N, C-alpha and C positions, 0 to 999 in steps of 0.2 A: 502494501501499499504506500509506502514512502517513496517509491521512485515513480507509481501512478501520479504521486501528488507531486514530484519534481519535473515528471512532464507536463503537466496541466499548469503549473507555474508558469515555465519557461514558454508555455503556450499562450499565456495572458499575455507575459511581457509582451512577446513580440507581433500580439495583435495590438499591444497597445502605441507599438512603434509603426506599424505599420495604418490605425485607425482602427475604428469598432467593428471586430468582428459581424458577421453576416450569419444567423438563424434561419434553421429550415427545421419545417415538422413533417416527418412521413408514416406511411401507412403499409403496413407488410402481409402478404397474402400469398401461401405457399402451402407445402408440405415437411414434415419430419416423420425421422425413423430412427435408429439407435444401433450400437456396435457393442456387442458385450460376450456375454459369458454363453449365449446360446452356440450351442453347435450344428442344428437342422431348423433352417430359418424359411420361411415363403416369404422371401421380400416383397412380390406382390401384394400378401395383402399385408407387410408391417408397415407401410407406410400410411398416415395421417394427415390432416388437415391443421395446419398451425397458422397465425394469426398474430399480428404484433403492431406495435407503435413505436418512433423514439424522435428526440430532441436531439440537433445535431449543430454546436458550434463552429463555424468556420473564420479560423482564424488567419486563415489568407485562401487563395486556390489551391494551394496542393495540400496541404492538412488541416484536420481537426477533431474534435471532440464528441462522441454522441451515447447520449443515453438511452439506451436500448430494453426494451421489454417484449418479450415473446410468450403465449401461450399456446399450450400442443397438447393433443392426446398422444403422446408416444406409448409405441405399445410392440410388441411381436408375436408373431404365430408360429408356432415351431414345438420344437424339444431340446430337453436336456440330455447327452448321451449317457442313457441311464447304464451301459455298461463301464464307466469310466468316473461315476458319483459315488463318492462314497457317503452316501444318504443315512441320516439316523431315524430314518422313519421309512420300515419297509413296504414297499408297495407303493409308495407316493409319485407318483408321476406327473412332469413338470410338461408343460403344453404352451407355456408362452404368457405373454402379461399385456395390460393395458391400462394406462396410468394417466392423470393430468400433471401439466409439467409446469410448473410458473418460471422462466428465464427473465433475469435482471441482469443488463451487464454494464460496464463504463468503457468504451472503444474509442481506442485511437484510430482514425483514418486517413490512409495517404492516398493520395491522386497520382497517378503515373504521369498523367498531362493535365495543365492545369485546367481546372473546371470551377464554373461558378454558374448556378442554377441560372437560366434566362439569357443569358452573356451571349451575344452571336458569336465572337471572338472564343469563345469555351467550350461547342457546344457538344461535347462527349469527354468520359475518360474512363479509362479501366484503373481498378483500387484495391488494395487489401488492408484490410484491418486488425487489428488485435487487442486485447486488453486484460480486464478482470471481469468476474461477474459471481452467481450466485443458483443455483437451480432450487427449486423446493416441490415436493412431493409426498407421498403416501407410500409404504412400505409393506410387505405382508409375506416373512420369512417362514412360507406352511414347512418345510420340512424339518426347522428347529424351532417350531411354535412362537417364531417373535413377530411383530410388526408396529408401526407406529408410525412417526413424520420425521422425514429427513429434509434439512438445510446443510448446502455442502458447496463451497467454494467449486469456480469452473474458470478456466483458460478458454475464450472465445479467440475465435481466427476465420480468418475466410476471404473471398476476394470476391470480384462484379464487377459490372460494368453499367453505367447511369451514362445520361441523355439527355436534352434537353427538349420539352416538347413545348411551351412558349414561356412568355418572359418573367413567368413567375414557377412554372410546374414542369417538375421531372420525372423522370420515369427511372428504374433500374432493376437490375438482375443481379441474383447472388446469393451464392453460396457460403455456408459457414459450418463451422463445427465445434464443440463442447469437449472441451476435456473435463471431466470430474472427477472429483477426491473423492468420490463415495464409489461403491460397489454393489449399491440397493436398490438402483435404476428397475433391474431385469428381476428381483427379487430372488436374487441368485447372489448374496456374498460368500466369495471366496468358495465355490461349490467343489474344487479341487482340494481343497486343505484335508489333511488326517491326523490322524494323532500315531505316536509311535509308541508305547508301555515301555520303559525298562526299571522294571521292578515296581517300585514308589513313584517313580518319575516318569512324568508322560509329554513327548517333546510334540508340539505343534507344527508342521510344516505346512508354511503358508504358502500360496501362489500370488497375493492381492494384497495390499495394505492401503493404506490413507493415500499414500503419494504410487503406490503400483499396480493400479484396478485396471477392470477391462472398459468398462462404461464409457461409453461416448455416444453424441445427441449429434442427428446432424440435418441441415436445415435447407430449403433449395425453394427462392422463390423469387416474387418481382414486390417492388415496392416502391406508391406513389409519392412524390416530396414536392412542398410547398412552401415558396420564399416566404417564409413570415417577416424577415428583417434582411433588407437589404444589405445594411450597412455603410462601408467605404466605398462609397460610389468613384472613389477618386484612383480604386488601383487599376496600374494599367502592367501587361506583362511584358518585361523586358527581351525576354527569349519563347517566343510561343511557339517555335518550329523549330529552332535547331537546336534547342539543348533540352531535351524536356525534364533532366536532371535537377536544373539548378532551380531554385527557388521562383528568381524572376521576379520578384515582385518589387514596386516600385509606388511610393504616395505621390502624385503629382500637387498635390494642395501644398504639401512642403516644397515643392521643387518651385513653386511660384513664390514665396519667400525670401 
């Protein structure tokens, strides 16, 4: 969190140097799915609708920060191979899961090309994003008789392509992943773990833990963006074509002084 706060403060200082940042609001619609411990998954039945919204602060045409909220029914249809599962409940058969997952994150967004919603000089750009977040969902570990609610940190990252539709409206296509720090999403918490008895001492062999687990979520969809605040209208692009990796931001209002 300290590193994220430092990035945010640096962004604020840069935005002050180049004028007021612009603000966008966006709405996401698409699908979500999961990757985890299941060994036999019917993928065509394991994709569910996902929707959400975000607020994005553009510090300049190359990078910004956004607060992102997604909600979806994450699930999978299939089974866990009982031949390699050392379950404590004889006869229990795992056939999949389905649950509501709330995903909240703070993401740093970097545009490969300079991009401003509604600006004819910057009509489109590919982009990447990454940040920190959290997920909330319920779990039911029937094979060991545990259930409850889980709140876990996540690492979101992904990429996309966005382009302008009008002076204030843009459209984007985005694919993203969430690395979870919990293994309870699929209701299988380290199912391959087992105990090795040695007299009065029992050693537990674990395949996953808080930092090494198998649960991921994935999202794919489109977002519609509305330019809420234009911010600095004096931005100019020093190198719109020649050097795509240059920040290339210049404030004309300061040059006139």
